[in-house]
C-alpha positions in Angstrom: 50.0 124.1 94.4 52.9 125.2 92.2 53.7 128.5 93.8 56.5 128.9 96.4 55.2 130.1 99.7 57.4 132.0 102.1 58.4 130.3 105.3 55.7 131.9 107.5 53.0 131.3 104.8 53.9 127.7 104.4 53.8 127.2 108.1 50.4 128.9 108.4 49.1 126.5 105.6 50.3 123.6 107.7 48.5 124.9 110.8 45.3 125.3 108.7 45.6 121.8 108.0 46.2 120.9 111.6 43.2 123.0 112.6 40.9 121.0 110.2 42.0 117.9 112.0 42.0 119.2 115.4 39.8 122.1 116.4 41.7 122.5 119.6 43.8 125.3 118.2 42.0 128.7 118.8 44.7 131.3 118.3 47.6 131.7 115.7 50.1 134.4 116.4 52.2 135.3 113.3 55.1 137.7 113.9 56.4 138.7 110.4 59.1 141.4 109.6 57.5 144.6 108.0 57.3 143.8 104.2 57.5 140.0 104.6 54.1 139.4 103.1 51.5 138.8 106.0 48.6 139.9 103.8 48.3 136.5 102.3 47.7 134.9 105.8 44.0 135.9 105.9 43.6 134.6 102.2 45.0 131.3 103.2 42.8 131.1 106.2 39.7 131.8 104.1 40.8 129.4 101.4 41.5 126.4 103.6 39.2 126.9 106.5 35.9 128.2 105.1 33.4 126.7 105.5 34.8 123.7 107.3 35.9 125.6 110.4 34.0 128.9 110.2 31.3 130.5 108.0 33.1 133.9 107.3 36.2 135.9 108.0 36.5 139.3 109.5 39.8 141.3 109.1 40.4 144.2 111.3 43.2 146.7 110.4 44.3 150.0 111.9 44.0 152.3 108.8 41.8 152.8 105.9 44.5 152.3 103.5 45.1 148.8 104.8 41.3 148.1 104.6 41.5 148.6 100.9 44.6 146.5 100.6 42.9 143.7 102.4 39.9 143.9 100.2 42.2 143.6 97.0 44.3 140.9 98.4 41.5 138.5 98.1 41.0 139.7 94.4 44.4 138.9 93.3 43.8 136.3 90.3 47.2 134.7 90.9 46.4 133.6 94.4 42.8 132.8 93.6 44.1 130.2 91.1 47.1 128.9 93.2 44.9 128.5 96.4 41.8 127.4 94.5 39.5 129.9 96.2 36.7 132.3 95.1 36.2 134.2 98.2 35.8 137.9 98.4 35.9 140.3 101.3 33.9 143.5 101.4 35.3 146.7 103.0 32.8 147.8 105.6 32.5 150.5 108.2 29.5 150.1 110.3 26.6 148.9 107.9 24.2 146.2 108.7 25.0 142.9 107.1 28.7 143.9 106.7 29.6 141.1 104.2 26.8 141.6 101.8 27.0 138.4 100.1 30.8 138.0 100.4 32.8 135.5 102.5 33.3 138.1 105.1 34.4 141.8 105.7 37.3 144.1 106.3 37.0 146.9 108.8 39.0 149.1 111.2 39.5 149.1 114.9 38.1 152.6 114.9 34.9 151.4 113.3 34.4 148.5 115.7 34.9 150.7 118.8 32.3 153.2 117.4 29.6 150.4 117.2 30.8 147.3 119.0 27.3 145.8 119.4 26.8 145.7 115.5 29.9 143.6 115.2 29.2 141.4 118.2 25.7 140.6 116.8 27.3 139.6 113.5 29.7 137.3 115.3 26.5 135.8 117.1 24.8 135.1 113.7 27.8 133.5 112.0 31.0 131.5 113.0 33.9 133.8 112.2 37.6 133.6 111.8 38.8 136.9 113.4 42.1 138.4 111.9 43.6 141.2 114.1 46.2 143.0 112.0 48.8 145.0 113.7 47.1 144.4 117.1 50.0 146.3 118.8 47.5 149.3 118.3 45.1 147.7 120.7 46.2 148.5 124.4 45.3 145.9 127.0 42.2 147.2 129.0 41.8 150.1 126.6 38.7 151.3 124.7 39.6 149.0 121.5 40.1 146.1 123.9 36.8 146.3 125.5 35.0 146.7 122.0 36.9 143.6 120.5 36.4 141.4 123.5 33.0 139.9 122.6 34.3 139.2 119.1 37.3 137.3 120.2 35.3 135.3 122.7 32.8 134.2 119.8 35.4 133.6 117.2 36.1 130.1 115.9 39.7 131.1 115.4 41.7 134.3 116.2 44.8 135.2 114.1 47.0 138.0 115.5 49.5 139.1 113.0 52.0 142.0 113.1 55.6 143.0 112.3 55.9 144.9 115.7 54.6 143.1 118.8 55.6 145.9 121.0 54.2 149.0 122.6 56.9 151.4 123.7 54.6 152.9 126.3 55.2 149.7 128.2 51.5 148.7 128.3 50.6 145.2 127.2 49.0 144.4 123.9 45.4 143.0 124.2 44.8 139.4 123.6 48.6 138.5 123.6 50.0 136.1 126.1 52.8 137.3 128.3 55.3 136.0 130.6 57.2 137.6 133.4 61.0 138.0 133.2 63.8 140.0 134.9 62.9 142.9 132.6 59.1 142.8 133.2 56.4 141.4 131.1 57.2 140.2 127.5 55.1 138.8 124.9 55.1 134.9 125.2 55.8 133.7 121.7 55.8 130.0 122.3 53.2 127.3 121.3 50.5 126.5 123.8 47.7 124.0 124.2 45.4 126.1 122.0 47.9 128.5 120.5 50.4 128.2 117.6 53.2 130.8 117.0 54.7 131.5 113.5 57.9 133.8 113.3 59.3 135.3 110.1 62.4 137.4 110.9 64.3 139.9 108.6 66.9 137.4 108.0 64.2 134.9 106.8 62.7 137.5 104.5 66.3 138.3 103.0 66.9 134.7 102.4 63.4 134.5 100.6 64.3 137.7 98.6 61.0 139.0 100.1 62.6 142.3 101.1 65.7 144.1 99.8 68.8 145.1 101.8 69.0 148.4 103.6 71.8 150.9 103.8 72.0 153.8 106.3 73.8 156.9 105.9 74.2 158.6 109.3 74.8 162.4 109.0 76.7 163.9 111.9 76.5 167.7 112.7 77.0 170.5 115.1 74.1 172.5 116.7 73.6 175.7 118.9 70.5 176.7 120.9 69.1 178.6 123.8 67.7 176.2 126.3 64.8 176.3 128.7 67.3 177.7 131.2 68.0 180.7 129.0 71.5 179.8 128.5 73.1 179.1 125.3 74.1 175.5 124.5 76.3 174.1 121.7 77.5 170.6 120.6 80.0 169.8 117.9 78.7 166.3 117.2 75.2 164.8 117.3 76.9 161.4 117.8 78.6 162.6 120.9 75.9 164.9 122.3 75.0 162.6 125.3 72.4 163.9 127.6 71.8 166.9 125.3 70.8 164.6 122.3 67.1 165.4 122.4 67.7 169.2 122.2 70.4 168.8 119.7 68.2 166.8 117.4 65.3 169.2 117.8 67.6 172.1 116.8 69.2 170.2 113.9 65.7 169.4 112.4 64.6 173.0 112.6 67.7 174.7 111.2 70.2 174.4 108.3 71.3 170.7 109.1 68.0 169.4 108.0 68.3 171.1 104.7 71.7 169.7 104.2 70.7 166.2 105.2 67.7 166.5 102.7 70.1 167.8 99.9 72.5 164.8 100.5 69.6 162.3 100.1 68.3 164.1 97.0 71.8 164.0 95.3 72.2 160.4 96.1 68.5 159.6 94.9 69.1 161.6 91.7 72.3 159.5 91.0 70.5 156.3 91.8 67.8 157.1 89.4 70.3 156.7 86.5 70.2 152.9 87.4 66.6 152.7 88.6 64.4 155.4 87.0 61.4 154.1 88.9 62.9 155.0 92.2 60.9 157.3 94.6 61.9 159.2 97.7 60.0 159.6 101.0 60.8 162.6 103.3 59.6 162.1 106.8 59.4 165.5 108.8 59.0 166.0 112.5 55.9 168.2 112.2 53.2 169.5 109.7 54.9 172.9 109.6 58.3 171.5 108.9 56.9 169.2 106.3 55.6 172.1 104.3 59.0 173.9 104.9 60.9 171.0 103.6 58.7 170.7 100.5 59.5 174.3 99.6 63.1 173.6 100.0 62.7 170.6 97.6 61.1 172.9 95.1 63.9 175.3 95.4 66.3 172.4 94.5 64.3 171.8 91.4 62.6 168.6 92.9 58.8 168.4 92.5 57.1 167.0 95.4 53.7 166.6 97.3 52.8 166.9 100.9 50.7 164.3 102.8 49.8 165.3 106.4 46.8 164.6 108.6 45.5 168.1 108.6 44.4 167.9 105.0 43.2 164.5 104.7 41.6 164.6 101.2 44.8 166.3 99.7 47.0 163.8 101.5 45.0 160.9 99.9 45.4 162.5 96.5 49.1 163.0 97.0 49.6 159.3 97.9 47.7 158.1 95.1 50.0 160.2 92.7 53.1 159.0 94.6 52.0 155.3 93.8 51.7 156.0 90.0 54.4 155.6 87.4 52.6 157.4 84.4 52.6 161.0 83.3 50.4 161.9 86.5 52.9 160.5 88.8 54.9 162.1 91.6 58.2 160.8 92.7 58.9 162.6 96.1 56.2 162.6 98.9 56.8 164.6 102.2 54.8 163.4 105.3 55.0 163.1 109.0 53.2 160.1 110.8 51.8 158.8 107.6 55.2 157.1 106.8 53.7 154.0 108.4 51.7 150.8 107.9 49.5 151.2 104.7 52.0 153.4 102.7 52.9 150.6 100.5 54.9 151.8 97.6 57.5 149.3 96.5 59.4 151.8 94.3 60.4 153.9 97.4 64.3 153.5 97.5 65.3 156.5 99.4 64.1 157.9 102.9 65.2 161.3 104.3 64.6 160.6 108.0 64.0 164.0 109.6 61.6 162.7 112.4 62.2 163.5 116.0 60.5 160.0 116.9 62.9 157.5 118.5 60.6 154.6 119.0 61.9 151.2 117.7 58.7 150.0 116.5 57.9 153.4 114.7 61.3 153.5 113.2 61.1 149.9 112.0 57.7 150.6 110.2 59.2 153.8 108.7 62.4 152.0 107.5 60.0 149.2 106.0 58.7 151.7 103.5 62.0 151.3 101.6 62.5 147.5 101.8 59.8 146.3 99.4 60.8 144.5 96.2 59.9 146.5 93.2 59.9 143.8 90.5 59.9 146.1 87.3 63.0 147.9 88.7 65.3 145.2 87.7 67.0 142.2 89.1 66.8 141.6 92.9 70.5 141.9 93.4 70.5 145.4 91.9 67.9 146.7 94.4 68.7 148.6 97.7 67.0 150.8 100.1 68.8 153.8 101.4 67.9 155.9 104.7 69.5 159.2 105.2 69.3 160.1 108.9 70.9 162.0 111.9 73.9 160.3 113.6 72.5 160.3 117.1 72.8 157.6 119.7 69.0 157.2 120.2 68.5 156.4 116.6 71.4 153.9 116.5 69.8 152.2 119.5 66.5 151.9 117.6 68.2 150.5 114.5 70.4 148.1 116.4 67.2 146.8 117.9 65.6 146.4 114.5 68.5 144.1 113.3 68.5 142.1 116.5 66.4 139.1 115.3 67.3 137.3 118.5 65.3 139.5 120.9 62.8 141.5 118.7 60.4 142.1 121.4 62.5 143.6 124.2 61.0 146.9 125.2 63.4 150.0 124.9 63.4 151.8 128.1 62.9 155.6 128.3 61.1 155.8 124.7 58.1 158.0 124.2 54.7 156.8 123.2 54.4 154.3 120.4 51.6 156.1 118.6 53.2 159.1 116.9 51.5 162.5 117.1 52.3 165.0 114.5 52.1 167.9 116.8 53.8 166.5 119.7 57.0 168.3 120.9 60.2 166.3 120.3 61.6 167.7 123.7 59.4 168.3 126.8 59.1 172.1 127.0 60.5 172.6 123.5 58.1 175.5 123.1 60.6 177.4 125.5 63.7 176.5 123.4 65.1 178.5 120.6 67.0 176.7 117.9 69.8 178.9 116.6 71.7 177.1 114.0 73.2 173.8 113.0 75.5 172.4 110.2 75.9 168.8 108.8 79.6 168.0 109.1 80.4 164.3 108.3 78.7 161.0 107.5 79.2 157.2 108.1 77.5 154.3 106.6 76.1 150.9 107.7 74.1 148.1 106.0 71.3 146.9 108.2 72.4 143.4 109.4 76.2 144.1 109.1 78.1 144.1 112.4 80.5 146.8 111.0 80.0 149.7 108.9 82.3 152.6 107.5 83.8 155.3 109.6 83.5 158.9 108.5 86.7 158.9 106.4 86.1 155.6 104.7 82.5 156.5 103.9 83.4 159.8 102.2 86.1 158.0 100.1 83.8 155.2 98.9 80.8 157.5 98.1 83.1 159.9 96.0 84.6 156.9 94.1 81.0 155.5 93.5 79.8 158.7 92.2 82.8 159.5 90.0 82.6 156.1 88.5 78.9 155.5 88.1 78.6 152.7 90.6 75.4 151.6 92.3 74.7 149.7 95.5 76.0 150.9 98.9 79.5 151.9 100.0 79.6 149.2 102.6 78.7 146.7 99.8 81.6 148.3 97.6 84.1 148.0 100.5 83.2 144.3 100.9 83.8 143.8 97.1 87.1 145.5 97.3 88.0 143.2 100.3 87.1 140.3 98.3 89.4 141.5 95.4 92.3 141.9 97.8 91.6 138.5 99.1 91.7 136.9 95.7 94.9 139.0 95.0 93.3 141.3 92.4 94.5 144.3 94.3 97.8 144.5 96.0 98.3 148.1 97.4 102.0 147.6 98.0 102.5 147.2 94.2 100.2 150.0 93.0 102.8 152.8 93.4 105.6 150.6 91.7 103.5 149.7 88.6 103.0 151.7 85.4 99.3 152.3 84.4 99.8 149.7 81.7 101.3 147.2 84.3 98.3 147.8 86.4 95.9 147.0 83.6 97.8 143.8 82.7 97.9 142.8 86.3 94.1 143.3 86.8 93.5 141.5 83.6 95.5 138.5 84.7 93.6 138.4 88.1 90.1 138.5 86.2 91.4 135.6 84.0 92.4 133.7 87.1 89.1 134.4 88.8 87.1 133.3 85.8 89.0 130.0 85.5 88.5 129.2 89.1 84.8 130.0 89.1 84.3 128.0 85.8 86.2 125.0 87.2 84.3 124.9 90.6 80.9 125.1 88.7 81.9 122.8 85.8 81.2 125.5 83.3 82.6 125.6 79.8 85.7 127.7 79.0 84.8 131.2 78.3 81.5 131.3 80.1 82.3 134.2 82.1 84.1 136.1 79.3 80.9 136.0 77.5 79.1 137.2 80.4 81.5 140.1 80.9 81.1 141.2 77.3 77.3 141.1 77.6 77.3 143.1 80.6 80.0 145.8 79.7 79.8 145.7 76.1 83.5 145.3 75.6 86.2 142.7 76.2 88.8 142.9 79.0 91.6 143.9 76.5 89.6 147.1 75.6 88.9 148.1 79.1 90.4 151.0 81.2 91.8 150.3 84.7 88.7 151.6 86.3 86.7 149.4 84.1 88.7 146.4 85.1 88.2 147.2 88.6 84.4 147.5 88.2 84.5 144.1 86.3 86.1 142.4 89.2 83.7 144.0 91.6 80.7 142.8 89.4 82.3 139.2 89.4 82.5 139.1 93.1 79.0 140.3 93.5 77.2 138.1 90.7 79.5 135.1 90.5 81.1 134.6 93.9 83.6 131.9 94.3 
């Protein structure tokens, strides 16, 4: 096999070999960060374990969109050739003989719960590998748990795979092993006598270039409302709202602040499309009514968009199909509510306007993952970035901090609401008795996911302005790091800038670039002039013809693509 598998895929392939040698392994748990590529796991299972270990494979998913994706995963000609398989799965609801001549079937949890006996009988007739996709949807002792129980008992092998082994409600996930800790019961992600555990973190995926880096723009603001007590309340900063955060967020999402955040995201997205014309933008609203309201605002801004919400399922399906297209019938902006989740797989999404009231870490992680896919036709991996524009409130910071904490990805966040989002659920208990008066976006700060430090409000504005004025892509945090590298290499010495004439500054920068090129070429054993040729190819001019700004951009480019 010539293809390069990702870490979790390669480990699962090895586990399949172990299973063929030793049938003692009955369960495999695959914890793979959203966007990391777990859909190949069932294909590997079928390719390596059918018919030796089982006769067929059943793949159960939480959504119809994922059902179609599962069916197509087995049809991919590249993997059919590389894995040497000819298996097909059939998308099935509750028909007799669900596989119909195929190597198994893909169905949904909802379908199994409606006719559990039909599926149980199928598992009696044939030996099955059972793949439970995103099993965090299956609550322990719940209706789905009861329906799936006979299938799990009869399966030759059970594979549980998810990017989020957590239910914020505090209830356990069915069929998952747990251990008691000082903080309560937590998923037991350790190998057992009949269990193998495979983990693929966000850091692993970034190393494999399976997902792209993420940048967050946190928009702060002020808000004023009449509370349930009939009194007027006001905060000057969402970031410092404290106990009134929920009410302040509700007010912000229902008044001018939301439109200003939306406008900021649109402005950045429009600028980014100069570098990546394939780029698409996702707007996540707090309710169906607000989704339609935001769509009207976008149209007023001159931004065509479509709305996809659960109250109009057929219209939503058409809107999502247009959102996935890149031809004349395409749509580049989608406004939705709870559909910004598993199954919305559009790699071209680069920007998310996060205007949801949900503050559940698993849900926020799945939403953010919509913008971390690698869109191959968009250009080099190094040029791709995902951007999230969101409220600057402590609850959201808490969720995002948990996302990047790969050391403890399964700790329950105390005090969160239900994991399953409900489009009509109030964001604040008793919000129907609140009256949002006004709000305003005031400032913003930035942070790249995975970076320990970000930009404060003043720094963020300075770098954003510089990038816009000089046509720079990437994130402001990334630019700050490049500038720091330039300072470390001696390319920029602030104390001298005021004392040097413009011509002297140009000469100074050219000299630093020359020194940098020589140092890089020497360390890499490259011929003299290698980087000079690369600079001319990239910028279509030599250093001697560049302005000061172009020289600064050249140094930043060298630090990014040719780090010493």
